[in-house]
Legacy VTK file of the C-alpha trace (Angstrom):
# vtk DataFile Version 3.0
C-alpha trace
ASCII
DATASET POLYDATA
POINTS 157 float
-13.498 1.088 1.285
-15.473 -0.761 -1.368
-16.242 0.235 -4.963
-19.957 0.200 -4.055
-19.290 2.892 -1.424
-17.554 5.097 -3.994
-20.522 4.648 -6.344
-22.877 5.607 -3.508
-20.911 8.836 -2.932
-20.772 9.592 -6.640
-24.294 8.650 -7.596
-25.365 6.205 -10.246
-26.162 8.410 -13.239
-24.956 6.755 -16.442
-24.379 8.465 -19.766
-24.432 6.265 -22.832
-24.052 6.374 -26.599
-24.556 3.726 -29.244
-21.674 2.304 -31.284
-23.315 3.674 -34.452
-23.222 7.263 -33.147
-20.581 9.588 -34.523
-17.664 10.951 -32.554
-19.192 14.401 -33.113
-22.297 13.298 -31.176
-20.194 11.746 -28.427
-18.012 14.859 -28.097
-21.115 17.048 -27.883
-22.614 14.837 -25.174
-19.423 14.693 -23.148
-18.669 18.408 -23.336
-22.273 19.469 -22.671
-22.417 17.230 -19.595
-18.796 17.906 -18.538
-17.960 14.212 -18.330
-14.851 12.331 -19.399
-16.412 9.095 -20.574
-19.553 7.505 -21.930
-20.566 3.877 -21.866
-21.210 2.413 -25.301
-24.421 0.394 -25.185
-26.073 -1.766 -27.807
-29.239 -3.806 -27.260
-29.169 -2.901 -23.571
-25.657 -4.260 -22.981
-22.323 -2.547 -22.560
-20.172 -3.117 -25.631
-17.469 -0.579 -24.890
-16.265 2.588 -23.219
-15.369 5.858 -24.883
-13.197 8.462 -23.190
-11.516 11.612 -24.422
-8.292 9.619 -24.625
-9.784 7.309 -27.264
-11.266 10.289 -29.074
-7.861 11.920 -29.346
-6.380 8.686 -30.689
-9.206 8.483 -33.251
-8.628 12.115 -34.234
-4.976 11.344 -34.896
-5.938 8.261 -36.910
-8.780 9.643 -39.055
-7.783 13.292 -39.209
-10.253 15.861 -40.463
-13.040 13.287 -40.934
-13.301 12.612 -37.197
-16.827 14.063 -37.000
-18.246 11.299 -39.179
-16.193 8.509 -37.584
-18.235 6.016 -35.595
-17.923 5.483 -31.865
-17.418 1.756 -32.545
-14.084 2.529 -34.223
-12.745 4.562 -31.320
-14.113 2.894 -28.171
-12.378 0.447 -25.871
-14.212 -2.723 -26.928
-13.387 -4.722 -23.807
-12.690 -2.299 -20.969
-11.321 -3.535 -17.684
-14.204 -3.568 -15.212
-14.557 -3.384 -11.460
-17.058 -5.160 -9.246
-19.069 -3.484 -6.470
-17.487 -5.663 -3.763
-13.918 -4.863 -4.856
-11.676 -3.083 -2.355
-10.441 0.369 -3.387
-6.803 -0.787 -3.290
-7.545 -3.403 -5.958
-9.420 -0.793 -7.998
-6.451 1.552 -7.833
-4.152 -1.268 -8.952
-6.390 -1.948 -11.986
-6.429 1.741 -12.912
-2.638 1.971 -12.757
-1.831 -1.378 -14.391
-4.205 -0.898 -17.328
-3.798 2.883 -17.764
-7.586 3.144 -17.773
-8.829 6.250 -15.952
-12.473 5.175 -16.119
-13.718 1.741 -15.080
-17.237 0.450 -15.567
-18.599 -1.268 -12.470
-20.376 -4.504 -13.288
-22.403 -6.676 -10.952
-22.593 -9.807 -13.073
-24.101 -8.610 -16.358
-25.577 -5.449 -14.822
-23.777 -2.142 -15.291
-23.825 -0.280 -11.954
-21.916 2.847 -12.977
-18.525 4.157 -14.015
-15.810 5.127 -11.564
-13.098 7.558 -12.577
-9.665 8.171 -11.140
-11.123 11.457 -9.862
-13.972 9.629 -8.067
-11.447 7.404 -6.286
-9.317 10.376 -5.245
-12.361 12.270 -3.939
-13.630 9.244 -1.980
-10.199 8.649 -0.447
-9.930 12.319 0.493
-13.356 12.227 2.157
-12.435 9.048 4.015
-9.166 10.561 5.277
-10.954 13.754 6.271
-13.494 11.730 8.271
-10.706 9.736 9.957
-8.873 12.974 10.848
-12.024 14.444 12.394
-12.588 11.293 14.423
-8.969 11.235 15.637
-9.072 14.924 16.570
-12.309 14.376 18.457
-10.789 11.399 20.246
-7.668 13.369 21.178
-9.739 16.307 22.489
-11.680 13.896 24.697
-8.582 12.062 25.863
-8.924 11.375 29.612
-6.655 13.256 31.998
-3.817 11.312 33.639
-5.587 11.422 37.032
-8.698 9.941 35.476
-6.681 7.121 33.963
-4.809 6.245 37.189
-8.007 6.689 39.250
-9.824 4.210 37.032
-6.943 1.761 37.336
-6.935 2.005 41.161
-10.705 1.635 41.335
-10.611 -1.371 39.067
-7.783 -2.972 41.101
-9.388 -2.261 44.514
LINES 1 158
157 0 1 2 3 4 5 6 7 8 9 10 11 12 13 14 15 16 17 18 19 20 21 22 23 24 25 26 27 28 29 30 31 32 33 34 35 36 37 38 39 40 41 42 43 44 45 46 47 48 49 50 51 52 53 54 55 56 57 58 59 60 61 62 63 64 65 66 67 68 69 70 71 72 73 74 75 76 77 78 79 80 81 82 83 84 85 86 87 88 89 90 91 92 93 94 95 96 97 98 99 100 101 102 103 104 105 106 107 108 109 110 111 112 113 114 115 116 117 118 119 120 121 122 123 124 125 126 127 128 129 130 131 132 133 134 135 136 137 138 139 140 141 142 143 144 145 146 147 148 149 150 151 152 153 154 155 156
């Protein structure tokens, strides 16, 4: 399975904030939309990624003034990215090795979407479910022994 297939299942809606926005604005956006990350965009280009993990780290660092803190001070400035033609196994390896639950998907300089650990798990579950249905269908339609030996005799004769 390719990253592009996971994006197709997920959809390509992107949620963004600017680096000058406050963490308060980012938290409001993320909670209102029930999402775990936002892409940080400046001048039409991705400059970072902000997840709840980075927000919690910023909260610990800046304390009670977190609402006024800027996204630029909390975001991952150079997130690990995936490419659309990447195999899911490689994507999973990146997620685990870099402890990054959300990966932007870039096709060259173009941001295609963001894939989360949850998106990968859901896509893999759907793929396994489809494979199970196909195998069960195949087993139900398995030819009888007589049909198999009859075909062999007819082919040999």
